[in-house]
C-alpha positions as CSV (number, residue, x, y, z in Angstrom):
1,M,0.1,0.1,0.0
2,A,2.7,2.5,0.9
3,L,4.7,1.2,-2.1
4,S,1.9,2.1,-4.2
5,R,1.1,5.4,-2.9
6,G,4.8,6.2,-3.3
7,L,4.9,5.5,-7.2
8,R,1.8,7.3,-7.6
9,C,3.5,10.3,-5.9
10,C,6.5,9.9,-8.2
11,Q,4.4,9.6,-11.1
12,R,2.6,12.9,-10.0
13,V,6.3,14.5,-10.1
14,F,7.5,13.4,-13.1
15,S,4.2,14.4,-15.0
16,W,5.3,17.9,-14.5
17,I,8.5,17.5,-16.5
18,P,6.9,18.2,-19.9
19,V,5.4,21.3,-18.3
20,L,8.6,22.6,-16.7
21,I,10.4,21.9,-20.2
22,I,7.7,24.2,-22.1
23,T,8.0,26.7,-19.2
24,S,11.7,26.9,-19.3
25,V,11.5,27.7,-23.2
26,I,9.1,30.3,-22.5
27,L,11.1,32.0,-20.1
28,W,14.3,31.5,-22.3
29,S,12.5,33.1,-25.3
30,Y,11.3,36.1,-23.2
31,Y,14.6,37.0,-22.2
32,A,16.4,36.1,-25.6
33,Y,13.9,38.5,-27.7
34,V,13.4,41.2,-24.7
35,F,17.0,41.6,-23.3
36,E,19.1,40.0,-25.9
37,L,17.5,41.3,-29.3
38,C,15.7,44.3,-28.2
39,V,17.9,45.9,-25.5
40,F,21.0,44.8,-26.4
41,T,21.1,44.5,-30.3
42,L,18.7,47.2,-31.5
43,T,19.5,50.9,-32.0
44,N,16.2,52.4,-33.3
45,T,14.3,53.1,-30.6
46,L,11.0,53.3,-32.6
47,E,11.5,50.0,-33.7
48,K,12.4,48.6,-30.2
49,V,9.3,49.9,-28.7
50,V,7.0,48.7,-31.4
51,Y,8.7,45.0,-31.2
52,L,8.4,45.1,-27.2
53,L,4.5,46.2,-27.1
54,V,3.6,43.5,-30.0
55,F,6.1,41.1,-28.5
56,H,4.4,41.4,-24.9
57,V,0.9,41.4,-26.2
58,C,1.7,38.0,-27.9
59,F,3.4,36.7,-24.7
60,V,0.7,37.8,-22.3
61,M,-2.2,35.8,-24.5
62,F,0.3,32.8,-25.0
63,S,0.8,32.2,-21.5
64,W,-2.7,33.2,-20.1
65,T,-4.2,30.2,-22.6
66,Y,-1.4,27.9,-21.4
67,W,-2.2,28.5,-17.8
68,K,-5.8,28.1,-18.3
69,S,-4.9,24.7,-20.2
70,I,-3.1,23.5,-17.2
71,F,-5.0,24.4,-14.5
72,T,-8.6,24.2,-15.7
73,P,-9.8,20.8,-13.8
74,P,-11.4,18.2,-16.2
75,A,-15.2,18.4,-15.5
76,S,-16.6,15.0,-14.5
77,P,-20.2,13.7,-14.6
78,C,-22.5,15.2,-11.9
79,K,-24.3,13.4,-9.4
80,K,-27.3,12.3,-11.5
81,F,-25.1,10.2,-13.3
82,Q,-23.7,8.6,-10.3
83,L,-25.0,5.5,-8.2
84,S,-26.9,7.0,-5.3
85,Y,-26.2,5.1,-2.1
86,S,-29.6,3.3,-2.3
87,D,-28.7,2.1,-5.9
88,K,-25.0,1.3,-5.0
89,Q,-26.3,-1.0,-2.1
90,R,-28.8,-2.6,-4.3
91,Y,-26.1,-3.1,-7.3
92,E,-23.4,-4.5,-4.7
93,M,-25.9,-6.8,-2.8
94,E,-27.2,-8.3,-6.2
95,E,-25.3,-11.4,-6.9
96,R,-27.0,-12.0,-10.3
97,P,-25.1,-10.3,-13.1
98,D,-28.5,-10.0,-15.3
99,A,-30.3,-8.5,-12.2
100,Q,-27.3,-5.9,-11.9
101,K,-27.6,-5.0,-15.4
102,Q,-31.1,-4.5,-14.9
103,I,-30.5,-2.0,-11.9
104,L,-28.4,0.0,-14.1
105,V,-30.8,-0.2,-17.2
106,E,-33.4,1.4,-14.5
107,I,-31.0,4.1,-13.5
108,A,-30.2,5.1,-17.4
109,K,-33.3,5.3,-18.4
110,K,-33.7,8.6,-16.3
111,L,-30.7,10.2,-18.1
112,P,-30.1,11.8,-21.3
113,I,-27.7,8.8,-22.8
114,F,-27.8,7.9,-26.4
115,T,-24.2,6.6,-27.1
116,R,-23.5,2.9,-26.4
117,A,-20.2,0.9,-26.2
118,Q,-19.0,-1.0,-29.0
119,S,-21.2,-3.8,-28.3
120,G,-24.3,-2.0,-28.4
121,A,-24.5,-2.1,-24.3
122,I,-25.0,1.2,-22.1
123,R,-21.6,2.4,-21.2
124,F,-20.6,2.1,-17.3
125,C,-17.4,2.8,-15.7
126,D,-17.1,0.6,-12.6
127,R,-14.1,2.7,-11.1
128,C,-16.0,5.8,-10.9
129,Q,-19.6,4.1,-10.7
130,V,-21.0,6.2,-12.8
131,L,-23.2,6.0,-16.1
132,K,-21.1,7.6,-19.0
133,P,-22.8,10.5,-20.3
134,D,-22.5,10.9,-24.2
135,R,-18.9,11.7,-25.2
136,C,-17.5,11.0,-21.9
137,H,-14.4,8.7,-20.9
138,H,-12.4,7.4,-18.1
139,C,-8.7,8.9,-17.8
140,S,-6.2,6.6,-16.6
141,V,-3.9,9.3,-15.6
142,C,-6.3,11.8,-13.8
143,E,-8.0,8.9,-12.3
144,T,-11.6,10.1,-13.0
145,C,-14.2,10.1,-15.9
146,V,-13.9,13.4,-18.2
147,L,-16.9,15.0,-19.9
148,K,-16.2,14.8,-23.9
149,M,-12.6,13.9,-23.0
150,D,-10.4,14.6,-26.3
151,H,-7.2,13.5,-25.0
152,H,-4.7,13.6,-21.9
153,C,-1.7,16.1,-22.7
154,P,1.5,15.5,-21.2
155,W,2.6,18.9,-22.3
156,V,-0.3,20.7,-20.2
157,N,-0.4,17.4,-17.8
158,N,-4.1,17.7,-17.7
159,C,-7.2,16.1,-19.6
160,V,-8.3,17.9,-22.7
161,G,-11.8,18.1,-22.5
162,F,-15.3,19.8,-22.4
163,A,-14.1,22.3,-19.7
164,N,-10.9,23.4,-21.3
165,Y,-10.9,22.6,-25.0
166,K,-11.3,25.8,-26.1
167,F,-8.3,26.9,-23.9
168,F,-6.3,24.5,-25.4
169,L,-7.3,25.4,-28.9
170,L,-6.4,28.9,-28.1
171,F,-3.2,27.8,-26.6
172,L,-2.1,26.3,-30.0
173,S,-3.3,29.2,-31.8
174,Y,-1.5,32.0,-30.0
175,S,1.6,29.7,-29.5
176,M,1.7,29.8,-33.4
177,L,1.3,33.6,-33.3
178,Y,4.0,33.7,-30.9
179,C,6.4,32.0,-33.1
180,V,5.6,33.6,-36.1
181,Y,6.0,36.9,-34.8
182,I,9.4,35.7,-33.0
183,A,10.4,34.3,-36.3
184,A,9.2,37.2,-38.4
185,T,10.9,40.1,-36.4
186,V,14.1,38.0,-35.7
187,F,15.0,37.0,-39.2
188,Q,16.6,39.9,-40.2
189,Y,18.9,40.3,-37.3
190,F,19.3,36.2,-37.4
191,F,20.8,37.0,-41.2
192,K,23.2,39.9,-40.3
193,F,24.6,37.7,-37.3
194,W,24.9,34.8,-39.8
195,V,26.8,36.6,-42.4
196,G,29.0,38.5,-40.0
197,D,27.3,42.1,-40.2
198,L,26.9,42.3,-36.8
199,P,29.9,41.9,-34.4
200,N,30.2,38.8,-32.5
201,S,28.7,38.9,-28.9
202,P,26.5,37.0,-26.6
203,A,23.3,37.8,-28.3
204,K,24.3,36.3,-31.2
205,F,24.0,32.7,-29.9
206,H,20.3,33.5,-28.5
207,V,19.2,35.4,-31.8
208,L,20.2,32.4,-33.8
209,F,18.9,29.5,-31.6
210,L,15.6,31.7,-31.1
211,M,15.0,31.7,-34.6
212,F,15.5,27.9,-35.1
213,V,13.3,27.2,-31.9
214,A,10.7,29.2,-33.3
215,L,10.4,27.6,-36.6
216,M,10.7,24.3,-35.1
217,F,7.6,25.0,-32.7
218,F,6.0,26.4,-35.1
219,V,6.2,23.4,-37.7
220,S,5.1,21.0,-35.0
221,L,2.0,23.4,-33.6
222,M,0.8,23.9,-37.4
223,F,-0.2,20.3,-37.8
224,L,-1.5,19.7,-34.6
225,F,-3.7,23.1,-34.7
226,G,-4.8,22.3,-38.4
227,Y,-5.8,18.7,-37.2
228,H,-8.0,20.2,-34.0
229,C,-9.8,22.7,-36.4
230,W,-10.6,19.5,-38.4
231,L,-11.9,18.2,-35.6
232,V,-13.9,21.1,-34.5
233,A,-15.3,21.7,-38.0
234,K,-16.6,17.9,-38.1
235,N,-17.7,18.0,-34.1
236,R,-15.2,15.0,-33.1
237,S,-13.1,14.7,-30.3
238,T,-9.7,12.9,-30.9
239,L,-11.2,9.8,-29.5
240,E,-14.0,9.8,-31.5
241,A,-11.9,10.3,-34.8
242,F,-10.2,7.0,-34.1
243,S,-13.4,5.2,-32.9
244,A,-16.7,6.3,-34.1
245,P,-19.4,7.1,-31.3
246,V,-21.9,4.2,-31.5
247,F,-25.6,5.1,-31.3
248,G,-28.8,2.8,-31.1
249,S,-28.6,2.6,-34.6
250,G,-24.9,1.6,-34.8
251,P,-21.8,3.5,-35.1
252,D,-21.9,6.8,-36.7
253,K,-18.8,9.2,-37.1
254,N,-20.9,12.4,-37.7
255,G,-23.4,11.6,-35.0
256,F,-22.7,14.8,-33.4
257,N,-22.0,17.1,-36.5
258,V,-25.0,19.6,-36.6
259,G,-23.2,21.8,-39.4
260,I,-19.9,24.0,-39.0
261,R,-21.5,27.2,-37.5
262,K,-23.2,25.3,-34.7
263,N,-20.3,22.8,-34.1
264,L,-17.9,26.1,-33.5
265,E,-20.6,27.7,-31.4
266,Q,-20.4,24.5,-29.1
267,V,-16.8,25.2,-28.3
268,F,-16.5,28.7,-28.5
269,G,-20.0,30.2,-27.9
270,E,-22.6,32.4,-29.7
271,D,-20.8,35.5,-28.6
272,R,-18.0,35.9,-31.2
273,R,-16.3,38.7,-29.5
274,L,-15.1,36.4,-27.0
275,W,-14.0,33.7,-29.0
276,F,-10.3,34.7,-28.9
277,I,-10.5,35.4,-25.0
278,P,-9.4,32.7,-22.8
279,V,-12.8,32.6,-20.5
280,F,-15.3,29.9,-20.7
281,T,-18.0,30.3,-23.2
282,S,-18.9,26.7,-24.6
283,Q,-22.4,25.8,-24.9
284,G,-24.3,23.4,-22.5
285,N,-22.6,21.4,-19.6
286,G,-21.0,19.0,-20.9
287,H,-23.5,15.8,-20.1
288,Y,-25.1,15.9,-23.9
289,F,-24.7,17.5,-26.9
290,P,-26.9,18.3,-30.1
291,L,-27.4,15.1,-32.2
292,K,-27.6,15.5,-36.2
293,N,-30.6,13.8,-36.4
294,Y,-32.4,16.8,-35.1
295,S,-32.9,19.8,-37.5
296,S,-33.6,22.3,-35.0
297,D,-32.8,23.1,-31.3
298,S,-36.7,23.2,-30.6
299,Q,-36.7,19.5,-32.0
300,N,-34.0,18.0,-30.2
301,P,-35.2,16.9,-26.5
302,L,-31.7,17.7,-25.2
303,L,-31.9,21.2,-25.6
304,S,-35.6,21.7,-25.4
305,N,-35.6,20.1,-21.8
306,E,-32.3,21.2,-20.8
307,D,-33.4,23.4,-17.8
308,M,-36.0,20.9,-16.8
309,W,-33.7,18.0,-16.5
310,E,-31.2,20.0,-14.8
311,E,-33.7,21.1,-12.0
312,S,-35.4,17.7,-11.9
313,D,-35.1,15.9,-8.8
314,D,-37.8,13.3,-8.9
315,G,-36.7,11.8,-12.4
316,S,-40.2,12.5,-14.3
317,E,-38.7,14.8,-16.5
318,E,-35.5,13.1,-16.9
319,G,-37.3,9.9,-18.1
320,S,-39.2,12.2,-21.0
321,L,-35.7,13.0,-22.7
322,V,-34.9,8.8,-23.3
323,E,-38.0,7.7,-24.1
324,D,-36.8,6.0,-27.2
325,Q,-34.6,4.1,-25.5
326,D,-34.6,0.2,-25.5
327,P,-35.0,-0.8,-22.2
328,S,-33.8,-4.1,-22.8
329,V,-30.1,-3.0,-23.5
330,T,-27.7,-4.6,-21.5
331,I,-24.9,-2.9,-19.3
332,E,-20.9,-3.3,-19.9
333,M,-18.3,-2.7,-17.4
334,E,-15.8,-0.2,-19.6
335,E,-12.6,0.9,-18.9
336,E,-11.0,3.4,-21.1
């Protein structure tokens, strides 16, 4: 037991190493650009002021989005998806597997769950003791179920999901902007140092290396950002891109695709003035999502009964959201 706790503690410590590496590169880039380039190399005062002003805007937005991606806790299913004390006691005391499955089926009928496991069974996490909402998966690193889980990113030491997916996308976009700005403004001085037009000094190493690092990170980020833009346009997560979500009618990779505009609004919100600011504006609460089979929000029971379902305590309204569920569906213990 003590050994297990020690290993988990070491794992938590080592999981911060990628974040420390990125943070070190960011701090070095700040020093190299602000001091070695702008303070010690540039001679034109106006050029120096403009470079520093724009750089700090990019740096603040880049750091802000990175901070939000790291320290925004991954959202987990609410208590309505957890087994109550009485249901848990009834479930654990029941020895017959079929009876256990039926207990979970009765609970699932009160919840807006439309996706299934690959076998067609309702998805249940035996570790967290919750019925998984649509697009929810268990993260073995975070040791919890994460709403609309996309992936676990070691570079932010956090799960990327419903609560911070917008922040992660903004982090990618502002990090690309940061790299592009550095490369564009450093290039002429990189060339002058390279051909010997500027005298050798400690700034030479920093400027040359700054150019290489900015281009290297930009290229890698460009492909990652492009891939996530495609995912947002299709309204898919990384996990759903590899394994299509399964509905009552079978797998459907476009099951949550409701059009590019609405797909974007689900992640960034309806107010476009807030799209590029790292504040939470995503639609919904991560427990259910519009389906492509509904042509309008008013026809989608997930949206038209949203407030009713959230405020319901007796389960009567909750059942109205899932009238088309097959009561004979089985339950599968699933770990992802």
